[in-house]
Structure formats: C-alpha cells, structure tokens
N, C-alpha and C positions, 0 to 999 in steps of 0.2 A: 232184381236186386243184385248188386255187385258186392261181393265179400272179398276183402283183401286182408290177409293175415301175414305179417312180416316181422322181421327182427332187425333192429338197427345195427347192432354190433355183434355179428355172429350168425349162427343158424338156429333154427327152431326144431326141436324134436318132433318127429311125426306123431307120436302119441298125444303130445300137447296140442299140436295143430288139429288133429282129429277131434279132440275134446272141445276145443274152442269152436270149431265148425258146428258141432252138434248143439252147443249152447246158443250159437248165433242164429240157427235155424228158427228158434222160437220167436225171434224178433219180428219176422215177417208175419207170423200169426197174430202178434200183439198189435202191430200197426202196419197196414198194407201199403202205405205211401212212402216207405223207406226206399231210397234210391241207391244208397251205398253205405256199407259198414266197413270201417277200417279198424283193425286191431293191430297195434304196434307194440312189440316187446323191446325193451331196452334194458341193458345191464349197467347200473350205476353203482359203483363201489361194491358193496356186498349185497345189494338189493336188486330186485327185478322190478322195473316200472312198466306197467301195462297201461296203454292209452287206448281208449275206445272212442272213435269218432263216428257219429251217426249223422247222415245227410237225409233230411226228411222234407217232403213237399217241394223240392228243388230250391228252397230258400232258408230252411232252418238247419242249423248246425249245432249238435250237442257233443261236447267233449267231456270225457270222464277219465280220470287217471287214478291208479292205485299202486302203492309201493309196498312190497313185502319180500323177504328173503326167498320164499318159496314161489316159483313162477306160477304154479297151479293156483295157489291161494291168491296171488295178485290178480290173476285172470278172473277167478271167481268173484273177487271183490269189485273189480272194474265192471264186469258184465252185469252183476247184480245192481250196481249203482246206475248203470246205463239203462237197464230195464225199468228201474223205478223212475228215473227221469222221464223216460218215454211214456210211462203210464200216467204220470202227472200232466204231461203235455197233452195227452189224449183226453184226459178228464177235463182240462181247462178248455180245450177245443170243443168238446161235446157240450159243456155248459154254455159256452159262448154262442154256439149254434142254436141252442134251445132257449136262449134268452134268460138264463139263470144267473147271470153275473150282475 
C-alpha cells in the first residue's frame, strides 16, 4: 500500500504528518485490498481543507474532504469519514458475495 501525504500550498508540520500516518495505518487492517491512500492538505482562506483519496481493488476510488480552521480537526474528520465509507463498501461487498442483497 502506498501512502502519500502532501500539502498544496505550503509545507506540513512533522507532528501532523506523523499523526496522519499513524491514523492511516489502520486502513490496511480494515481493508487489505487498498492500493494507494492520498491525504492532501490545502489552505483556503481561514480554513484547512483535507482531502482523502482511497484507491481500492485497482478500480474503486473513494474521495472524502473535510474543512475546518484547525488542521488536526480537519484531518480527523476526513479520516473518520473515509474509514466509515470504506467500512460501508466492505459490508456491501461482503453481502453481495454471500448473496444477501
């Protein structure tokens, strides 16, 4: 799994980068077929926008974004939403494979 953490306009603090890396590690335990995770920080006006892009199964793309003045809170919100979306996808896939749909 490839993990890319970047900032569009500026640089990212090392403590924030380490925090995001520790949160992203859990995604591989949640769904083993993730190929790439991109976390992109952007500063728009007075807010920080965090965008999480998940590449799964070489064909599915999940994009989640969160906006908040605090970069850590924006990252938390985006990662939590991405985790929830990945959980729902995994449940739908499991139900489909077991004929429960």
